[in-house]
DRENNU-385048 format. One line per field, with one value per residue (C-alpha): residue number from 1; x, y, z. Coordinates in Angstrom, 1 decimal. Each point is the difference from the previous one (the first is absolute). Example, Ala and Ser with C-alpha at 12.3 -4.5 7.8 and 13.67 -1.06 7.14 Angstrom:
<atoms>
drennu = (1 / 2)
px = (12.3 / 1.4)
py = (-4.5 / 3.4)
pz = (7.8 / -0.7)
</atoms>
This chain:
<atoms>
drennu = (1 / 2 / 3 / 4 / 5 / 6 / 7 / 8 / 9 / 10 / 11 / 12 / 13 / 14 / 15 / 16 / 17 / 18 / 19 / 20 / 21 / 22 / 23 / 24 / 25 / 26 / 27 / 28 / 29 / 30 / 31 / 32 / 33 / 34 / 35 / 36 / 37 / 38 / 39 / 40 / 41 / 42 / 43 / 44 / 45 / 46 / 47 / 48 / 49 / 50 / 51 / 52 / 53 / 54 / 55 / 56 / 57 / 58 / 59 / 60 / 61 / 62 / 63 / 64 / 65 / 66 / 67 / 68 / 69 / 70 / 71 / 72 / 73 / 74 / 75 / 76 / 77 / 78 / 79 / 80 / 81 / 82 / 83 / 84 / 85 / 86 / 87 / 88 / 89 / 90 / 91 / 92 / 93 / 94 / 95 / 96 / 97 / 98 / 99 / 100 / 101 / 102 / 103 / 104 / 105 / 106 / 107 / 108 / 109 / 110 / 111 / 112 / 113 / 114 / 115 / 116 / 117 / 118 / 119 / 120 / 121 / 122 / 123 / 124 / 125 / 126 / 127 / 128 / 129 / 130 / 131 / 132 / 133 / 134 / 135 / 136 / 137 / 138 / 139 / 140 / 141 / 142 / 143 / 144 / 145 / 146 / 147 / 148 / 149 / 150 / 151 / 152 / 153 / 154 / 155 / 156 / 157 / 158 / 159 / 160 / 161 / 162 / 163 / 164 / 165 / 166 / 167 / 168 / 169 / 170 / 171 / 172 / 173 / 174 / 175 / 176 / 177 / 178 / 179 / 180 / 181 / 182 / 183 / 184 / 185 / 186 / 187 / 188 / 189 / 190 / 191 / 192 / 193 / 194 / 195 / 196 / 197 / 198 / 199 / 200 / 201 / 202 / 203 / 204 / 205 / 206 / 207 / 208 / 209 / 210 / 211 / 212 / 213 / 214 / 215 / 216 / 217 / 218 / 219 / 220 / 221 / 222 / 223 / 224 / 225 / 226 / 227 / 228 / 229 / 230 / 231 / 232 / 233 / 234 / 235 / 236 / 237 / 238 / 239 / 240 / 241 / 242 / 243 / 244 / 245 / 246 / 247 / 248 / 249 / 250 / 251 / 252 / 253 / 254 / 255 / 256 / 257 / 258 / 259 / 260 / 261 / 262 / 263 / 264 / 265 / 266 / 267 / 268 / 269 / 270 / 271 / 272 / 273 / 274 / 275 / 276 / 277 / 278 / 279 / 280 / 281 / 282 / 283 / 284 / 285 / 286 / 287 / 288 / 289 / 290 / 291 / 292 / 293 / 294 / 295 / 296 / 297 / 298 / 299 / 300 / 301 / 302 / 303 / 304 / 305 / 306 / 307 / 308 / 309 / 310 / 311 / 312 / 313 / 314 / 315 / 316 / 317 / 318 / 319 / 320 / 321 / 322 / 323 / 324 / 325 / 326 / 327 / 328 / 329 / 330 / 331 / 332 / 333 / 334 / 335 / 336 / 337 / 338 / 339 / 340 / 341 / 342 / 343 / 344 / 345 / 346 / 347 / 348 / 349 / 350 / 351 / 352 / 353 / 354 / 355 / 356 / 357 / 358 / 359 / 360 / 361 / 362 / 363 / 364 / 365 / 366 / 367 / 368 / 369 / 370 / 371 / 372 / 373 / 374 / 375 / 376 / 377 / 378 / 379 / 380 / 381 / 382 / 383 / 384 / 385 / 386 / 387 / 388 / 389 / 390 / 391 / 392 / 393 / 394 / 395 / 396 / 397 / 398 / 399 / 400 / 401 / 402 / 403 / 404 / 405 / 406 / 407 / 408 / 409 / 410 / 411 / 412 / 413 / 414 / 415 / 416 / 417 / 418 / 419 / 420 / 421 / 422 / 423 / 424 / 425 / 426 / 427 / 428 / 429 / 430 / 431 / 432 / 433 / 434 / 435 / 436 / 437 / 438 / 439 / 440 / 441 / 442 / 443 / 444 / 445 / 446 / 447 / 448 / 449 / 450 / 451 / 452 / 453 / 454 / 455 / 456 / 457 / 458 / 459 / 460 / 461 / 462 / 463 / 464 / 465 / 466 / 467 / 468 / 469 / 470 / 471 / 472 / 473 / 474 / 475 / 476)
px = (0.0 / 2.8 / 1.6 / -3.3 / -0.3 / 3.7 / -0.7 / -3.0 / 2.0 / 2.8 / -2.4 / -1.7 / 3.3 / 1.2 / -3.3 / -0.9 / 3.4 / 2.1 / 0.8 / -1.7 / 1.7 / 1.7 / -1.3 / 1.6 / 2.4 / -2.8 / -0.4 / -3.7 / -1.6 / -3.5 / -0.1 / 1.1 / -2.7 / -2.7 / 1.2 / -0.1 / -3.5 / -1.3 / 1.5 / -1.2 / -3.5 / 0.2 / 1.1 / -2.9 / -2.6 / 1.6 / -0.2 / -3.7 / -0.7 / 1.6 / -2.0 / -3.3 / 0.9 / 0.8 / -3.0 / -2.7 / 1.1 / 2.7 / -0.8 / -3.7 / 0.7 / 1.9 / -3.0 / 1.9 / -2.2 / -0.4 / 2.0 / 3.0 / -0.2 / 0.3 / 3.0 / 1.8 / -0.8 / 1.1 / 3.3 / 0.8 / -0.7 / 2.2 / 2.9 / -0.1 / -0.2 / 3.0 / 2.1 / -1.0 / 1.1 / 3.4 / 0.5 / -1.0 / 2.4 / 2.9 / -0.8 / 0.3 / 3.5 / -0.7 / 2.2 / -2.4 / 2.8 / 1.9 / -2.6 / -1.5 / 1.3 / -1.6 / -3.3 / 0.2 / 0.5 / -2.9 / -2.1 / 0.6 / -1.0 / -3.0 / -1.0 / -0.2 / -2.0 / -2.4 / -0.4 / -3.8 / 0.3 / 2.7 / -2.2 / -2.9 / 2.2 / 1.2 / -3.5 / -1.2 / 2.7 / -1.1 / -3.7 / 0.9 / 2.4 / -2.2 / -3.2 / -2.1 / -1.8 / -0.6 / -1.7 / -3.7 / -0.2 / -2.9 / 1.5 / -1.2 / 2.4 / -0.9 / -3.7 / 0.4 / -1.1 / 1.0 / 2.0 / 3.8 / 0.3 / 3.8 / 3.1 / 2.9 / 3.3 / -1.1 / -3.8 / -3.0 / -3.2 / -3.3 / -3.2 / -2.8 / -3.6 / -0.9 / 1.9 / 3.1 / 3.6 / 1.7 / 3.8 / 1.7 / 3.8 / 1.5 / 1.5 / -3.5 / -1.1 / 3.1 / -0.1 / -3.7 / -2.6 / -1.7 / -3.1 / 0.4 / -3.3 / 1.5 / 3.0 / -1.5 / -3.5 / -2.5 / -2.3 / -0.8 / -2.4 / -2.7 / -1.3 / -3.3 / -0.9 / -3.7 / -1.9 / -3.3 / -2.4 / 0.6 / -3.3 / 0.8 / 0.0 / 3.7 / -0.4 / -2.3 / 2.6 / 2.7 / -2.3 / -0.9 / 3.6 / 1.1 / -3.0 / 1.0 / 3.6 / -1.1 / -2.3 / 3.0 / 1.6 / 3.5 / 0.2 / 2.1 / -1.5 / 3.4 / 1.0 / -3.6 / -1.4 / 0.2 / -2.0 / 1.8 / -1.6 / 2.4 / -1.2 / -2.8 / -0.2 / -1.5 / -3.2 / 0.3 / 1.4 / 2.9 / 0.5 / 2.4 / -0.6 / 3.2 / 0.0 / 2.7 / 0.0 / 2.1 / 0.7 / 0.7 / 0.2 / -3.8 / -0.4 / -1.8 / -2.6 / -0.4 / -0.2 / -2.7 / -2.0 / 0.3 / -1.2 / -3.1 / -0.7 / 0.5 / -2.4 / -2.6 / 0.3 / -0.1 / -3.1 / -1.7 / 1.0 / -1.1 / 3.6 / 0.4 / 3.2 / 0.1 / 1.5 / 1.6 / -2.5 / 0.4 / -2.3 / -0.7 / -1.4 / -2.0 / -1.0 / -3.0 / -1.9 / -3.2 / 1.7 / 1.7 / -3.3 / -1.7 / 2.8 / 0.0 / -3.8 / 0.4 / 2.8 / -1.6 / -0.1 / -3.0 / 0.1 / -0.5 / -0.9 / 3.0 / 0.1 / 0.9 / 3.2 / 0.0 / 3.5 / 1.8 / -0.5 / -3.8 / 0.1 / 1.9 / -2.2 / -3.0 / 1.4 / -1.3 / 3.4 / 1.5 / -2.9 / 1.5 / 3.3 / 0.6 / 1.9 / 3.4 / -0.6 / -1.5 / 3.1 / 2.2 / -2.2 / 0.2 / 3.8 / 0.3 / -2.1 / 0.4 / -2.3 / -0.2 / -1.7 / -1.3 / -1.3 / -3.0 / 0.7 / 3.4 / 0.8 / 0.9 / 1.2 / -0.3 / -1.4 / 2.6 / 2.2 / 0.9 / -0.8 / -0.2 / -2.1 / -3.3 / -1.6 / -2.8 / -1.8 / -0.2 / -1.4 / -1.0 / -0.6 / 2.1 / -1.2 / 1.2 / 0.1 / 0.6 / 2.0 / 1.3 / 0.8 / -3.6 / -1.9 / -0.2 / -2.7 / -0.7 / -0.3 / 0.1 / -0.3 / 1.5 / -1.4 / 0.9 / 0.3 / 0.6 / 3.3 / 1.7 / 3.2 / -0.8 / -0.1 / 3.5 / 1.3 / -1.6 / 0.6 / 3.4 / -1.1 / 0.2 / -3.0 / -2.6 / -1.4 / 1.3 / -0.7 / -0.7 / -1.3 / -3.3 / 0.4 / 2.5 / 0.6 / 1.9 / 1.1 / 1.4 / 2.5 / 1.2 / 2.9 / 0.4 / 2.5 / -2.2 / -3.0 / 2.0 / 1.0 / -3.6 / -1.2 / 2.8 / -0.8 / -3.8 / -0.9 / -3.8 / 0.4 / 0.7 / -3.6 / -1.6 / 1.9 / -0.8 / -3.7 / 0.0 / 1.6 / -2.7 / -2.7 / 1.1 / -0.8 / -2.7 / 2.5 / 2.5 / -2.2 / 0.5 / 3.8 / -0.1 / -0.2 / 2.9 / 2.1 / -0.9 / 1.1 / 3.3 / 0.5 / 0.0 / -3.0 / -1.6 / -3.2 / 0.9 / -0.3 / -3.5 / -1.2 / 1.3 / 1.7 / 0.7 / 2.0 / 1.8 / 1.0 / 1.2 / 2.0 / 1.5 / 0.9 / 1.8 / 1.9 / 1.2 / 0.9 / 1.1 / -2.5 / -0.1)
py = (0.0 / 2.4 / -0.7 / 0.8 / 3.4 / 0.7 / -0.5 / 2.4 / 2.6 / -0.2 / 0.3 / 3.0 / 1.8 / -0.6 / 1.1 / 3.0 / 1.2 / -0.3 / 3.4 / 0.8 / 3.3 / 2.9 / 3.5 / 2.8 / -2.3 / -2.3 / -3.6 / -0.4 / -3.4 / -1.4 / 0.3 / 3.6 / 0.8 / -1.7 / 2.0 / 3.2 / -0.7 / -0.8 / 3.1 / 2.3 / -1.4 / 0.7 / 3.6 / 0.4 / -1.3 / 2.2 / 3.1 / -0.7 / -0.5 / 3.3 / 1.8 / -1.6 / 0.7 / 3.7 / 0.5 / -1.8 / 0.3 / 2.4 / 2.9 / -0.4 / 0.4 / 3.2 / 1.2 / 0.4 / 0.3 / -2.9 / 1.5 / 0.7 / -3.5 / -1.5 / 2.2 / -0.8 / -3.7 / -0.4 / 1.9 / -1.8 / -3.3 / 0.8 / 1.3 / -3.0 / -2.4 / 1.5 / 0.2 / -3.6 / -1.3 / 1.7 / -1.4 / -3.5 / -0.1 / 1.4 / -2.3 / -3.0 / 1.2 / 1.7 / 3.1 / 2.4 / 2.6 / -2.5 / -0.1 / 3.4 / 1.0 / -3.1 / 0.7 / 3.6 / -1.1 / -2.5 / 2.8 / 2.1 / -2.8 / -0.9 / 3.6 / 0.3 / -3.3 / 0.9 / 3.7 / -0.1 / -1.9 / 2.4 / 3.0 / -1.6 / -0.5 / 3.6 / 1.2 / -2.1 / 1.6 / 3.4 / -0.7 / -1.2 / 2.9 / 2.8 / -1.3 / 1.8 / -3.3 / -2.0 / -3.2 / 0.7 / 3.0 / 0.1 / 0.6 / 0.0 / -1.3 / -0.5 / -0.2 / -2.4 / 1.2 / -1.8 / 0.0 / -0.7 / -3.3 / -0.6 / 1.8 / -2.4 / 0.7 / -1.1 / 0.6 / 1.6 / -1.9 / 1.9 / -1.4 / 1.1 / 0.4 / -2.9 / -2.2 / -0.8 / 0.8 / 2.1 / -0.4 / 3.0 / 0.3 / 2.8 / 1.6 / 0.7 / 1.7 / 2.3 / 0.9 / 0.5 / 2.3 / -1.6 / 1.6 / -0.4 / 0.7 / -0.5 / 2.4 / 2.5 / -1.4 / -2.2 / 2.8 / 0.4 / 1.6 / -1.8 / 1.5 / -1.0 / 1.1 / 0.5 / 1.3 / 1.9 / 1.1 / 3.4 / 1.5 / -0.9 / 2.5 / 0.2 / 1.5 / -2.9 / -2.5 / 1.6 / -0.2 / -3.6 / -1.1 / 1.7 / -1.6 / -3.4 / 0.6 / 0.9 / -3.1 / -2.3 / -0.5 / -0.7 / 3.5 / 2.5 / 3.4 / 1.6 / 0.5 / 0.4 / -1.6 / 1.9 / 0.1 / 0.8 / 0.8 / -1.7 / 0.6 / 0.0 / -3.6 / -1.3 / -1.2 / 1.4 / 2.6 / -1.7 / 0.6 / -1.5 / -0.6 / 0.2 / -1.5 / -0.7 / -3.2 / -1.2 / -3.5 / 0.1 / -3.8 / -0.1 / 2.3 / -2.6 / -0.6 / 3.7 / 0.8 / -2.7 / 1.4 / 3.6 / -1.2 / -1.6 / 3.2 / 2.3 / -2.1 / 0.0 / 3.8 / 0.8 / -2.2 / 1.7 / 3.5 / -0.6 / 0.3 / -2.3 / -1.7 / -0.1 / -2.8 / 0.3 / 0.3 / -0.5 / 0.6 / -2.9 / 0.3 / -3.1 / -0.8 / -2.1 / 0.8 / -1.7 / -3.3 / 0.2 / 0.7 / -3.0 / -2.4 / 1.3 / -0.6 / -3.5 / -0.9 / 1.3 / -3.0 / -0.8 / 1.9 / -2.2 / 1.4 / 1.2 / -1.2 / 2.7 / -0.9 / 1.2 / 1.5 / 0.0 / 3.8 / -0.6 / -2.8 / 2.1 / 3.0 / -2.1 / -0.3 / 2.7 / 0.7 / 0.7 / 1.9 / 3.4 / -0.8 / 1.7 / -1.7 / 1.0 / -1.3 / -3.2 / -0.4 / 0.2 / -2.5 / -2.5 / 0.4 / -0.6 / -3.1 / -3.4 / -2.6 / -3.6 / -2.6 / -3.2 / -3.1 / -2.0 / -1.6 / 1.8 / 1.1 / 3.6 / -0.4 / -2.8 / 0.4 / 1.1 / 1.7 / 3.7 / 2.3 / 3.8 / 0.9 / 1.8 / -2.2 / 1.0 / -2.6 / 1.2 / -3.1 / -3.4 / -1.2 / -0.6 / -2.3 / 0.3 / -3.5 / -0.8 / -3.2 / -2.2 / -3.6 / -0.8 / 2.9 / 1.7 / 2.6 / 2.8 / 3.3 / 2.8 / 0.4 / 3.0 / 0.8 / 2.6 / 3.4 / -1.4 / 0.3 / -1.9 / 0.0 / 3.1 / -1.9 / -1.6 / 3.3 / 2.0 / -2.5 / -1.2 / -3.7 / -3.0 / -0.9 / -1.9 / -1.7 / -1.5 / 2.2 / -2.0 / 0.8 / -1.7 / 1.0 / 1.8 / 3.2 / 3.2 / 2.0 / 3.5 / 0.2 / 3.0 / -0.7 / 1.6 / 2.6 / 0.9 / 0.2 / 2.3 / 2.3 / 0.2 / 1.0 / 2.5 / 1.7 / -0.1 / 0.3 / -0.1 / -3.6 / -1.0 / 0.7 / -1.3 / -3.3 / -0.4 / 0.6 / -2.5 / -2.6 / 0.5 / -0.8 / -3.6 / 0.1 / -2.8 / -2.4 / 0.6 / -0.1 / -3.8 / 0.6 / 2.9 / -2.0 / -2.3 / 3.1 / 1.6 / -3.1 / 0.1 / 3.6 / 1.3 / 2.3 / 1.7 / 1.7 / 3.1 / -1.9 / -1.3 / 3.5 / 1.9 / -2.1 / 2.9 / 1.9 / -3.2 / -0.9 / 3.6 / -0.1 / -3.3 / 1.3 / 2.9 / -2.3 / -2.4 / 2.6 / 2.8 / 2.4 / 3.5)
pz = (0.0 / 0.9 / -3.4 / -1.7 / 1.8 / -0.8 / -3.7 / 0.2 / 1.9 / -2.5 / -2.9 / 1.6 / 0.7 / -3.6 / -1.5 / 2.1 / 1.3 / -3.2 / -1.4 / -3.3 / -0.7 / 1.7 / 0.4 / 2.0 / 1.7 / 1.2 / -1.2 / -1.0 / 0.6 / -0.1 / 3.8 / -0.1 / -2.5 / 2.1 / 3.1 / -2.0 / -1.3 / 3.5 / 1.5 / -2.8 / 0.4 / 3.7 / -0.7 / -2.4 / 2.5 / 2.7 / -2.2 / -0.9 / 3.7 / 1.0 / -2.7 / 1.2 / 3.7 / -0.7 / -2.3 / 1.9 / 3.7 / 1.0 / -2.3 / 0.7 / 3.7 / -0.8 / -2.0 / -3.2 / -3.1 / -2.4 / -2.8 / 2.2 / 1.5 / -3.5 / -0.8 / 3.3 / -0.2 / -3.6 / 0.4 / 3.3 / -1.7 / -3.0 / 2.2 / 2.3 / -2.9 / -1.7 / 3.2 / 0.8 / -3.4 / 0.4 / 3.5 / -1.1 / -3.0 / 2.0 / 2.9 / -2.3 / -0.9 / -3.3 / -0.6 / -1.7 / -0.7 / -2.1 / -2.7 / 0.4 / -3.5 / -1.5 / 1.7 / -1.3 / -3.5 / 0.2 / 1.5 / -3.0 / -2.3 / 2.0 / 0.2 / -3.8 / -0.1 / 2.8 / -0.5 / 0.5 / 3.3 / 1.1 / -0.8 / 1.9 / 3.0 / -0.1 / -0.5 / 3.0 / 2.2 / -1.3 / 0.9 / 3.4 / 0.7 / -1.3 / 1.6 / -2.7 / -0.4 / 3.2 / 0.9 / 0.6 / -2.4 / -2.4 / -3.5 / -3.6 / -2.6 / -3.7 / 0.7 / 3.0 / 3.4 / 3.2 / 3.2 / 0.1 / 1.7 / -0.2 / -1.3 / -0.6 / -1.7 / -3.4 / -0.2 / 1.8 / 0.7 / -0.2 / 1.4 / -2.4 / 0.9 / -2.2 / 2.5 / -2.2 / 0.7 / -2.7 / -0.1 / -1.5 / -0.7 / 2.1 / -3.1 / -1.3 / 3.3 / 0.0 / -3.7 / -0.6 / 1.7 / 3.0 / 1.7 / 3.7 / 1.8 / 3.4 / -0.3 / 2.4 / 0.6 / -1.7 / -1.1 / -3.7 / -2.5 / -1.9 / -3.3 / -1.4 / -3.5 / -0.8 / -3.1 / 0.2 / -2.7 / -1.6 / 1.3 / 3.6 / 2.9 / 0.6 / 3.5 / 0.9 / -1.4 / 2.2 / 3.0 / -0.5 / -0.5 / 3.2 / 1.9 / -1.4 / 1.2 / 3.6 / 0.1 / -0.3 / 3.5 / -1.4 / -1.6 / 2.1 / 0.8 / -0.3 / -2.8 / -0.9 / -3.2 / -3.2 / -3.2 / -3.2 / -3.3 / -2.4 / -3.5 / -2.6 / -1.2 / -3.2 / 1.7 / 3.5 / 2.4 / 1.7 / 3.8 / 2.5 / 3.7 / 2.0 / 3.5 / 2.5 / 2.1 / 2.9 / -1.3 / -3.7 / -0.2 / 0.3 / -3.0 / -2.2 / 2.6 / 0.8 / -3.7 / -0.4 / 2.9 / -1.3 / -3.4 / 1.6 / 1.9 / -3.0 / -2.1 / 2.7 / 0.6 / -3.7 / -0.5 / 3.0 / -1.3 / -3.6 / -1.4 / -3.0 / -1.0 / -3.8 / -2.1 / -3.5 / -2.8 / -3.7 / -3.0 / -2.3 / -3.6 / -1.0 / -3.6 / -1.0 / 3.2 / -1.2 / -0.6 / 3.3 / 1.9 / -1.8 / 1.0 / 3.5 / 0.4 / -1.4 / 2.4 / 3.3 / 2.4 / 2.1 / 3.3 / 3.1 / 3.4 / 1.9 / 3.6 / 2.6 / 1.8 / 3.6 / 0.7 / 3.3 / 0.2 / -0.2 / 2.5 / 2.6 / -0.7 / 1.1 / 3.5 / 2.3 / 1.5 / -3.4 / -1.6 / 0.7 / -1.7 / -3.3 / -2.9 / 1.2 / 3.4 / -1.4 / -2.1 / 3.1 / 1.7 / -2.9 / -0.1 / 3.7 / 0.1 / -1.7 / -1.5 / 0.8 / -2.2 / 1.7 / -1.7 / 1.2 / 3.4 / 0.3 / 3.5 / 0.5 / 3.6 / 2.6 / 3.4 / 2.5 / -2.6 / 0.0 / -2.9 / 0.3 / -3.1 / -0.4 / -2.7 / -2.4 / -2.1 / -3.6 / -1.5 / 1.3 / 3.5 / 3.1 / 2.8 / 3.6 / 1.5 / 3.6 / 0.1 / 2.8 / 0.2 / 0.8 / -1.5 / -3.4 / -0.2 / -2.5 / 1.9 / -2.6 / -3.8 / -1.7 / -3.4 / -2.6 / 1.7 / 3.5 / 1.8 / 2.8 / 2.0 / 2.1 / 3.3 / -0.3 / -1.2 / 2.8 / 2.8 / -1.4 / 0.5 / -2.3 / -2.1 / 2.1 / -3.1 / -3.2 / -3.0 / -3.1 / -3.5 / -0.9 / -3.6 / -2.2 / 2.0 / -0.4 / 3.1 / 0.4 / 2.9 / 2.0 / 2.3 / 3.4 / -1.3 / -2.9 / 2.3 / 2.3 / -2.8 / -1.2 / 3.4 / 0.4 / -3.3 / 0.4 / 3.7 / -0.7 / -1.2 / 3.6 / 1.1 / -3.2 / 0.2 / 3.7 / -0.8 / -2.8 / 2.3 / 2.6 / -2.6 / 0.3 / 3.7 / -0.3 / -1.6 / 2.8 / 3.0 / 0.6 / 0.2 / 2.3 / 3.2 / -1.0 / -1.0 / 3.3 / 2.0 / -1.9 / 1.0 / -3.5 / 0.4 / 3.0 / 1.0 / -1.9 / -3.3 / 1.0 / 1.0 / -3.1 / -2.6 / -2.4 / 2.7 / 1.0 / -3.6 / -0.7 / 3.2 / -1.0 / -3.5 / 1.6 / 2.4 / -2.7 / -2.7 / 2.4 / -1.5 / 1.5)
</atoms>
């Protein structure tokens, strides 16, 4: 056995310790190369760890901004990595000074061959040193808008609003114009172009545009919105509405909201938005009319489709909302489609939604191991979920669809925002809930025993529900 291990040891020494070549006065073997690789990997891991520690922990405790943390972390990592490589090579006996001239010559050749990479490295150091662009800045580059996620030595990563990561060479960022919305702050101006008919009252147009601007909550009062008469267009008088907002990254949503408001205001004020018109000269009119009459299809009765706006408008608590307010309500809520016998929520589960039945039917079934009893049926136009929302308790019943059903859901936060914006809804919703008093009477005693309601509710439910709304949503 000892002879066998001696043979293996001798083979190992001959294979891994035998010099392959000589550099800088040091004999290079396979074992030397493996040691160098392991030590250089350790230096690389150490450099990355130092960068992560500085960026995510130490500099955060010192309250250094994110951009400066990225600069300090990257430069520290680069310096430590370079110093570590030199120490490792010299520690292994390699005399770097002996082949400095050779390395310099190779550097010139490599520099010509890798000019683009070298330029990106220099540009990366420039970006990190100048701090004109920092991690976390909102920038726009070649039509792409997003936040800087990382600045490395070769490239910069931008997190776009579409969810993708855009990798840009640093040379492009230093040699081309970049719009930095975070250089001083994140404020910005939004311009909306709109055309009106030539016979429009221009003073009324200006007034309605300014009213639309002040109706949008994201628009800043200072600088105040401006209306600019741009030009006489081919088919319309062209105006621009200028507004300033605090968070320019939301400009698409703000612009969409302003367009909705402007259209509504113009429609209410009788201001028409023209469209391009052209004159057509048609020959053989009689023949065209005859062919048209012969090809007219039979008209079938058109069924009236009930929209979500009409459905919500039928609820007493939403009857006073205008089109703009209904649009916000529709955007804040969500729709849920249930198939027949599909369970919306099981008994004992939590769900903080105010639910409106748009189509179909929902059954509330009280289920235990021994009992399964139908308690309530919610048809089109009914709502449920107010008790779990108000009392902050799990559902006492299983909610199941008895047929294909469509629900409109308002979450707790959406419900809170709705009550904050329209305080009168608090009383109306409380009044509507009390109308279902008869259906809830059989559960009052059990809820009282559980300590979830008290005598105040039994005396005046409206006051109790309004008080409960204020407690849950912190309404003033």
